[in-house]
N, C-alpha and C positions, 0 to 999 in steps of 0.2 A: 072197850077203849073209846074214849071220846075223841072224835076227829073233827078237824077244822078244814073246810075246803079253801084251797088257795089257787091263785092264778099266777102265771109268769108275767112279770112286768118289765123284765129286761135283763141285760147282762152288762156288768161294769168291769172294766179292766182294773187290775190291781198292780201294785208295785212289784209283786213277785213275778219272775219271768215265767211266761207260759201259763199263768193262772188267771182265772176270771171268777168274779162273784156273780152267781146266779141269784137273782132276787125274786123271791116268792112273796106275794101279798095276800093277806087274809081277806077273803071275800066278805064284804060288809063290815070290815074293820080296818084298823090302820097298821097293825103289826106287819113287819117285814121279816122274812127269814132269809139271810144271806148264806149261800152254800158255795164253797170254793170248788171249782171244777177245772178240768184240764182244757187245753186249747181245742182238741178234737171234739169233745162233747159240747163245748161252747159253740163251735161252728155248726154242729148238727142241730142244736136248738135254734141258733140264730137263723139258719136257712129256713127252718119251718116257720118261725115267727114272721119272716119277711115274705113267705110264700114263694120262695125260690126253689126250683127243681133242678138238681144236678143232672148232667147228661146220662150218668149211670147211677144206679141205686146205691146209697150209702148203707152202712150196717143196719141202722134203725129202719130204713125203708125196706130192707130185706126182711127184717123181723116182722114188720107189718104185713108184708106179702105172705110170709109163711103162716102167720096167724089166720089170715083170710083164706089161704089155700086149704087149711085144715078145718075150715068151716067153724072157726072159733071166734071169740070176740074178747077184747080187752075191756073189762068192766070198770076198773079203776086202778089207780096206783096210790100208794100210801107210804109216806116217810114216817116210820113208826117208832124208831129208837135212835138214841144218840149215846154211844158208849166210847169212852176214852177219846173224845173228839171226832169220832167217825159216825156219820149218819147211815142208817140202815133203812132200806125200802123194800117193798114187795109189789108184785103185779098180781091182780086178781083177774082170772080168766073165767069165762063161761058162768057169769053171775056168782062167782065165789067158789065154784067147784074146784078150781085149781089155783094154788098160790105159789108164786115163783119169787125167790129171793133176787134182789137186783140192787145195783148202785142207784142212788137218787138221780144222778145225771142221766143215766140210760133210761130209767123208768120215765122220767119227764120227757125226754126226747121222743120216746115211743108213745106216751100219752098224747102229746101234741099231734102226732101223726094220725093216731086213732081217734082223736077227739074224745078222749076219755077224761073223766074228772080226776083232779089231783088233790090228795088230802095229806094233812100232817097231823099227827097225834097232838092233843092238847098238851101233853107232858113235854113233848119236844118243843112246842111253841113257847111254853112257859120258860123253858131252860135256855133256848137259843135265839128266840125272836127278839127284835128290837123295834122301836117305833121311831119315826122321823124326829120327834122331839128329843129323843135320847141322844142324838148326835149333835143337836144344836139347841141350846136352852131357849132361844128366842126365835121361833120360826113363824113366818107369816102365813096367813090363811090363803088357800088357793084351790083351784079345782084339782081333781085326782091326777090328771096328767102332769100338771105343774108340780104337784107334791112329789110324784115319782121322779121327775127330773131333778128336783131339789135334793131328793134322797141320794141319787147317784152322785150329784155334785158334792154333797157333804162327805160321802164315802171317799171320793177322790181328794177333796180338800183336807180331810182329816189325815189321810195317808201322807199328803205332801207336807203338812204341818209337822208330822212326827219325824220327818226326815231332817228337820231343822231343830236346833236347840230350842227348847221351850221351857217355860216356867209355869206349870199349872197353878191355877188359883187355889185349888183345894184338892183333897185326896180323891174325891169322886171324879173330878176331871182327869186326874192323872191315871186313875184306874181305867177310865173309858178309853183313854189314848192307848194304854197298854193292851186293852182288849182288842181294839181294832187292829193294832200291829200284830198281835198273836194270830188273829184270823187271817190276815194277809199273808203271814209267814206259814200258814197251815199248821201252826203249833196248837192243835185243838185241845190237848191235855192242859196246857198252860192257860188257854182261853177259858176252859171250864173252871179252873181254879179262880181266875180273875172275876168271872161272872158271879161265882159264889161269894167272893169278897165284896163285890158291888152290892149284891143282895143283902148281905149282912150289914153293910154300912148304911144302906137306905132304910133297913128295918130299925137300926139304932137311932137314926136321925128322925124317924117318924114317931118315936116313943116319947 
């Protein structure tokens, strides 16, 4: 399985109540992988990103302590599959001797605490990742931090635009709007169908 190393670039709020978009960025590339997570998991990841320590250990802090107490180590985490709109991940412990099934949000929260690398299979990236230019046809060049901020703003702006009546210029734009809305509503099965339709449309237009 070909894997792509990614890093967490931030968390964006969505229009869905209690849902957040965790944004993973391809190391050395521009692709971003948005994953919808719950409020608790978003808080656990945000606290670690900000270097904040709660007065008492949270669940992922406890898991890290258990791993260390057992004289084990977290080698890596990997988001390896996407089925029916659900992402699947695993933890690799002790240099791959132990593999544990996990939700991506939990795996990433733990990886950040253990300073373990995060990977995504190339197959999942090809199916679900997007690039900043996919959300806006005319994007300006800038440094990496500005691009990430722009990416979050485009996610929010696209969500806000879809809440108002719109008249897409063409079929591709309409499908992109529908895709973003499906992701925000956590309707991953519908999102997968729309992605397939976008892929077919782009293939036809390139012929």
